[in-house]
C-alpha angles and dihedrals in degrees: 000000000000114000113209139148093225118091094228110064122187120238116258121216114202122165128192116194088342095309120119115228119227117248113225135191094220142004141177117247120181091341095309126108115234118195131194093244090051093232122139098214093106094042093052094049088047090052093049089053093048091049092051089050091053089049092053090050090053097035098116091055098041095047095041114124091206095065120081117255091234092056092048091051090050088050089050094050093044102047109017106034091044089052093046094047101041111140091003092139089079096047123112102209125205125198090261093054091045090056091047091054091049090049091052090048089052092047091054091048096045092049091048093050093040093240115156117230088238093058114098104232124158118245091226093069090064097055097054109103114246111254116247114221117222093009120101 
């Protein structure tokens, strides 16, 4: 793969023991998607999809009314946010990508709290840490 900012990339001819290696547009390395234009748009969309899939696999636990909200928030941060933000240190985020990440975060919180997308609930309520009873 040739990584370049220009849209027209030159073909790269690499041979190993007489066999020509295939040139690809993107590949997955250590769980992260690398593209030839070195942008992270596809990787962020892929990460959002993976985190939603993880949410659906844990949906019964995260939406249970019998589990304390503090515990559910800790599970959300441990399993879902770490999945969503894996390898984010290398991302170059545009405003569009930032808003998509915020929308994914709100989607996860709304689903966990069983709030419909049509309900008018302020975003500020979500970012307050749940109070721990009996712990100072």
